[in-house]
N, C-alpha and C positions, 0 to 999 in steps of 0.2 A: 823304731821304735819302735817296731813301724818301726823316712823322709818327710820333714815339715818344719815350719819355722827355720830357726838356725836349727838343722836337723839334730846336732848333738845337744842342743840345750832342751828342746821339747819334744817329747815323745809324738810319734805319729802313727799309725796304723790304720780300712776299705770300707759311704753310705749313701740317703734317698733325697726327694724333693719335697716341696709343699709342705713346710714346717708351721707349726704353731698354732693350734687349736688349745682348748683348755683340756682340762682332765677328762680320763676315760670314763665311761659308764661303768667298767667293772672295777673302779676304784673302792674300796671299802670306806666306811664311813670315819673311821678312825685307825691310825695305825701309829707305832712308836718307832722312830729310827735313832739309832740302829736297832736290830731286832735282838741281838744278843751282844754282852759286853763281858769282857774277862779283865779283872784289875789286880794288881797286887795292893797288899795293904798300904794305906796312905796316899794310893795314886788316885787320881779323878778322872771321871769322864762325864760328857754332857749328852743328855738325851732330849727330842722334841717328840711332840705329838703332832700328826699330820692330819689334816681333813681330807675331805674327797676331792676338793680342788688342788690337793697335792701341796698346800703350803702349811708352813705351822701355824697352830693355833694358839691364841693368848691365854685363853681362860681355861686350860686342863689343870684339874686336881690330880695329885701324885699321891700314891701310896705304896709301900714294899711290904711283901709277905712275911720277912724275917730282917732282923736288925743286923745285917750284914755290911750295911753301908749307910752313912749320913747323908740326909738328902736337902737341898737347899733349892728353892724355886724362884724364877724371875721370869715375867713375862711368858709364862708358859713352858719355859724351858727348866729341866732338871739338872742340876749339878749334884754327881755323887762322890762320895770318897769312900773308900774302902776301910772297913773299920774291923772285920772279924772274918776268917775264913768260912766258906759256906756259899751256898746258891739261895736264890731268892726270885720271885715273881714282882717286878716293877710294873704299876699299872697305872694308866692314864684314863681320866674320866673326863669327857665333856659332853653336856647335853645328854642325850638318849645314849650315847655310844661310848664305849670303853675298849681299850687294847692293852697289851701287855709286851714286856721284853723281859727276858732272862738275864740275871745278873750273878755273874760269878766271882768271888773273891778268894785268892788264894795267898798262901804264905810263901815267902821266899825273897830273895834278892832279886830275880829276874824270872820273866814268864819261861816256861820251858819252850824249846824250839818246836813249833809246830802249832802253838796256841793261835786260836783266833781271837786276836784283840777285841774286833768286832765284827759282825756280819749283818748283812741286809738281806730280807727275804724279797723276790721280786713280787711285783703287782701280781694278785690271784690270775692264775692261767698263762703267764708269761714267765720267760726265763731270761737271765741276764746273758747278753750277747757279748759285750765288750765293755771295756772302761776306758776312759780317755782322761789323763792329768791334764789340768788346766794349768797356762800360763799364769804366774803371778800379775796381779793387776792392782792398781790402787782402789779401783771402785768395786772390785768385785771381792765376794764372800766365798766363790767356788773354788774348790779345791781339786774336784773331779767329776766326770759326768759317767754316767751307766747308760747303757742302750740295751732296751730289753725287746724281745720277739714273740711273736706268736704267728703261727700258720695262718689263722682266719682273721687275724686283724693288722692293723698299722702299728709300726713300733712307737715305742715310749721312751723319751729323754727324761732323765731325772738328774738334778744337780744336787751336789754332797759337799760339805765341809769334811775336813780330815776327821773329824770326831765320829764320822758316819752319819751324821744329822742332815736331813733333807732339806734343800732350801726351796725348790719348786720342782714340778713335773708338767710336762707337755707330750702330746701326741702330735707324731708328724705323719704328714700324708703318703709317707713310703713304707712299704713292707720291707722287712728285714729277715735274713736267716743265715746260718753258717754257709749255705749255698751262696748266698746274694753276694757275700763278700767276696767269694772266688770266680764271680763272672767275669769273663774277658771277652773283648771284641778282636776279630780276626782282622788281618792286615787287609785294606782295601786298594783297589787300584781301577784303572779304566782303559780300555783297549780302544784303540783309533786305528782306521785304516784311511792313510793319508790324515785328513784333518776331522774326518766324521767318526764319530763315537760309535761303535758297533756293539760293544759288550763291557760288562764290568767283569776285570780279571785281577783279582786280587794280588797275583804274581807271575810274571814271565821271565823265566831266566833261559838264556842262550847257552844250549849245551853242545858238547862236541858232536860232529858230522850234522849240524842244524837241526839236532833235538830240542825241540822247546818245551820246556816243563812250564806248567801253570796250573791255576785253578780258579775257577768262577767263584764271585762273591756269594757265598751259599748263605742258608737260612743261619740266623744266629739264636743258640738256645738261650733259655733263662732270661730273656727279655719280658717285660710286663706288657700287658695290653696297651693300647694307645690311650692316652690320658692319666696313667697310674706310673709309679717310679719305684725302683728298688734301691736300697740302701747298699753302697759300694764300700766307702771308707770315711774314716773321721780324722780329724787332726786339731789339736788346740791351737786357737789364734792368739797372737800375741797382745790382744786386749781382754783376754781371760775368756774369749768365745768359744764356741764350738763350731768348727767349720766342717761341713758335710758335703760328701759329693753323691749326686742323685743321678740314677740313670734311667731315661724313659726310653719309651720304644724308639724314637727317632733321633734325640738329642738328651745331652747331659745338662746338669746345673751344678754350680757351686753356691753353698748357702751359708751364711753366717747366722748362728743362733746367740742372741744376747745372754751374757752370764747373769743379767740382772733378773730376768724373768722368764727367759725361754722363748720370747718373742724373735721373729726374723728381723734381723738387722740389714741386710741386704741380700740380693740374688742375682748370681751372674747366669744367664741362660745363654749356654753356646748353641751356636748354628749346628753343631756337629758333636764330636765326642773329645772328651777331656781326659787326659792322662790320670791314672790311679795313684800317680807320685805328683807332690808339689811341695813348694816351700814357702815360707813367710819370711821377709828380710827385718831389718832392725827398725824400718819405719810402719811395719805391719802390712805392707803390700804382699800381694800372693803372686808368686810366679808358677805357672803351670803350662803344660802344652796342650795345644788345641788343634785337631784334625778335622777337616770339612770336605764335604764331598762335592759342593756345588759352589764355587768351583773347587776341583781335588787341591788341597793344599795342607800343610801343617806348619805351625809357627808357635813362637813362644811368647804367652801373655803375661803382662804385669798388670794385675788388677788392684785397684784402690782398697785399702784394708778396711777403709770407712764407708765407702759407697758402692763396692763391687764393679765400678764401672772400668774399662780398660784404659788404662794410663800408656801402655806402650805395648806395640806389637811387632815381633821380630821375626819375618817370614823365614823358613828354610828353605834351602835350594832343594830343587826337584830330583827325585830319582826315576829313572827309566831304562827301559829295554827296548830297541828297535831294529827292525829288519828291512833294509832297502831291497827292492826286488822280489819281495815275497811272491809276487802272482807271476813271477818268470817273465813271460812275454807280455804281460799288460804294462804299456808305458805311462799310464796315467795312475789306475788305483793298486799300486805297488808297493806303499810304505807302511808296515805295521809297527804300531807302538805301543807298548804299555806305559802308562805314567802312573805313579804311586808316591804318595807322602812319604818323605824321608823319616825314618826312625829316629827317635830320641832316647837316651838313656836317663837314669834318675836325676833329679835336681837337688841342690843345696844351697844355702847361704852360708858365708865366711864371716869371719868376725868382723872383718871390713864392711860388710853391708853387701858385697858383691853376690851375685847368684851365678851358678855353675852348670851346666850340663854337657853331656857329647851328643852329638848329632853324626849319624851315619848316612852317607850318600854313596850310591851305586849308579853309574851311567855306562851302558854297555851297549853296543851296536855292531850289526853284522851286515855287510854289504854283499848281494847276491848279484851275478851276471849271468844270464840264461840259465838260471837255477844252479849254478855253479858259485861257491864261496870264492869271493875276490879277497876281501881283507875284513879285519875284524879291529874292535878297539873296547878297552876295559878300563874303567877307572872306578877305584872305591877308596874313600876317605873317611877317617874319624875327624871331627874337629871338636874343640872345645870352646863352647859359646860362654863368654863372661858379660853379664848385664849388670852396669853400676845402677845405683839406686836413682840415678837420675835418667834412666833408660839408655844409656850409652852402650852399644853392643861392640863386642870385640872377637873376632873369629880366629882361631889358632888351629892350623892343621896339625895333628900330632902324629897321625898314622896314614901312609897313603901307598896304594898299590895302583900300577898304571902298565898296562901292556897294550901293544899294536903289533898287528902281524898279518901277512899274507896268506891267503888259503882257508882252511877250515878254522872256526872258532875254537880256541883253545881255553878250556876252563880254567879260572884263576882262583887263587886262595881268597878268603873273603874275612872281613873285618866285622865285628857286632858290638855295637855300644852297650855300655853297661853302666854301672854304679860310679859315681864320683863324690869324694869325701875331702876334708883337709888332710895335708900331711903333718901338720903341726909345727911346720917350719916356713910357713908364709906361702906355700904352694898348695897343690891338689895331687890325690892320687886317683888315677883313672883308671878302673877295672874295665877290660874289655875281652873278648873271645877271637880267637885267631882259628881260622877253618881252612885246612890243608886238603883238596880235593883227589889226591892220588895223581898218579902219572900213568900212561900208556906203558912204560917199562915194568909195571907192577908194584910202583909205589903205593902204599895204603894210603887211604884218607884219614884224618886224625884232627882233633880238636885239642887247645892249648888255652888255658886261663891265664892271660896276660895282664900286667899291670904297668903303668907308666905313672911316674913321678915328674910333675910338670912345676915349673917355677916361671919367673919372668924371663930368666937368664938361660935356663937349660932344661934339659930333659933326659931322663934315665929310663929305659925299658927293663923289664923283668918278666920272667917266665915262671909261673909258680906250679909246685908240682900236683895239678889238679886237672883232670881232663877238660873242665869247662866249669863256668860259673853257675849254670842252671842247668836241669834236663833238657829244657828247650833253648836251644842256644841263642835265639833272639827274644827270649822272654825278658820282660821288664824286671829289675830286681832292685831294691834298695835297702835292705837288712842283711847285706852279705859280708859287710866290713864294719869294724869299730876300732879306733884309734885309742890306745893305751898310753899309759905313763911311759917315759923314757923313748918315745919315737917308735913305740911297738905297735904294729898292725896285726890284728886278727882278723883273719878271713876264713869264709867256709863257703863251701858249694852244698851244704846239708849234709853231706857224708863224710867230709873230712874238714878237720880245723887246724890252721896254721898258724904259726907265730912269726912275723916277718920284721926284722929290725930295717925301719925305712932308710935310717941314714947310712947304715954301711950296707944296705942292699944284698941282705943276706936271709935266707930262711933258717930260723933257729931251731923249729920243731915241727912235726906233723902229728896228728893224732888222728885216728881213724875208729870209732866205736864199731862193735861187731853188729849191731842193730840199731834202727831207729834213725829219726834225722836230728842233726846239730842247730839248735837255734840260738844265736848271740843273744844273751840279755843286758850285759853293761861291762864295761871295762873296769877291772876292780884297781883300787889303789895298790900302789907297789908294783905295777906291771904286769898282773896278773887278770883274768877275765872269767866272767861268770857265764856259763852256757846252761841249757835244758837240753836233754837226751834220753829217749828212753824212759820217759816217767819221772827222771831225776834231774836234780839242780845240782851242778858241779862246778867247782873252782879252780882253774889252772894257774899253777903260779909261773914266775919267770924261767924257770928249766924245764917246765912242763908236766909237771907232778898235778896229777889230776885229784881232787878229794871232793866226795860226794856229800850234799848237805845231808846229814844223818836223819834228818824229818821227812826226807823226800823218798820215795820207793814206786816201783813199777805197779800198775794197776791194770784192771781188767782191759781197759780202752788203751791201745798203745799209743794213741795221740795225745793222750791227757798227762798231765804231771799229779803224780800221788803224794798226798801229805798225810804220815802217820798221825792218828788221833787216838788219845788217851784220856780216861777218867781224871781229872784234874786233882781227885783227892786220893784215890788208892792206885792210879796208874793204869787200872784195867784196860788192855787194848779195845778200841773201836774201831769200827770200820773206816778205812782210811777217806780223806777228802779226795775226790777227782776233780782237777782243775783243767778246763780248756786253754786257758792262758795266764801267765802270770807278768808282773811288772814290778821291777825296783821300785820302792818309795823312798826309804831311808832309814839307816841304822840298823840294818838287817831285817826290814819289814817288806813286805811285798803286797801289793794288790792282787788278789787272785778271782778269776771268775769260774764258779763251779760249773761243771758240764751239767746238762738237762737229764732227762729221763731216758733210760732207765739207770744211769750212773750218778745222779745228782738231783738236787732241786732247783738248779740254776740261780743261786745266790752269789753275791760277792762279798769279799772280805778283806780285812787288814789282818796279814798273817805275819807271824814273828816266826821267819824261817831258820833264823841263826840265834 
């Protein structure tokens, strides 16, 4: 949805720590939300006046510059009903402050594609970074949250109704930017001579002819100074709250923000690092992978959705590379071992409440005698971990490579964990990458994108016509697959789009655009899929015919999605809207986040794309 909550029910997408002080110093005395509204005749919209605390005021007085809409006010909120085509300025006044919004009323039976139903300006000096839809909750009025950023200030979170009316605003003590969302931590490991730790080595792999490939744990870029944190990712919680991932200099935190007022509900402070992907089960509990350096370990945590406390901890098996006889003639200090946490793929919650993820384990060893290779062993497995709502863990190995031999170490094929989603038939679809190292006889190395359909009774493996799932073969990914109607899977490695029939086990078609990356938006009704690519939003039907949403177009920033804009009355072309992201909402409408300077103003809007 972004992986999060039941991933196919709640969109997820990557945040900070220390939440919840009141409104910022830069907040104006009064604003109107939404900032612009476009209506058909007889349609209605509601707007609110917001004071410097970020909350609606009750005593605002309203006026409109032209009789294009009827006004009705209640508790400071104004309800508009379109009457006549035209444009007018709606003004709210409270005490010594006043603020305005632009109201446009158009004739016709349907708003033209590309129309902004409403838009919201960011806090002065800020830009909207992302928007997160909230899970429906009985006690919550919040439909979605926005996160705003500024290089010289901490991020701001704002809560909104679907009308575009703001409910509250709070500043978090984390900085945020497009760069913080991309921050990643390298693999970690520890090197031991016998049982004495001598170095930090993120990876040591045993190669042919006793060639050892490794790298030390070097400096990490993009981390804040000690005592500060950066925003990594966000997700909608099952209680209507906003769940944020914060990364500090030495450890990470997961934080729940109340839908009621933006206060901090709970905080889990890890002793190490947390994965950028998590899930929320049907009881509201959070499942996330934690990696620690002291002691070096990785495990799957289930946190209480109401308190943030650890309910269950499922440790992962250890991965290692070891060489016995490393110092040749030394009878004592001669065992070199690299220990590292086993990697995990993305996690999801099924409709029955179970959490699933893949765990990748590698254990390899080489025995030397008088500096000559005597024998070796290699074991690499992918296991599917299922965790029930009561914490019961079940491991199922679904891929396994094992080799033993005498003499020099022989490099083996490798397995890399990836994304897991439901298959629509009671089982799961596990995406993983296969790596072939080549042979001495001239066989060339290659990678393959593999897929396993796993049920309680059986398993079927497939090779998809993609070289890998991601550019980095061991990169975490959680937005490369979506399940559509009729047991159809849509899969992408950002360069290609594939439709795969899950039940038949057949690839229906492959599409590869000439430029740009493919991003899955959502599975459409009738077995199709909606994607974005090279500035445009496209729908592919069951046979693989692609149709561009005519309101979208390529723009100056190749990473943005362009939306054509026109004067609502004479249809004169206007500069296109450049969006850094879009999220499907309903009935042909999308939540769009506008790019910042120089390509836009950093607003966000509800857009009629169809």
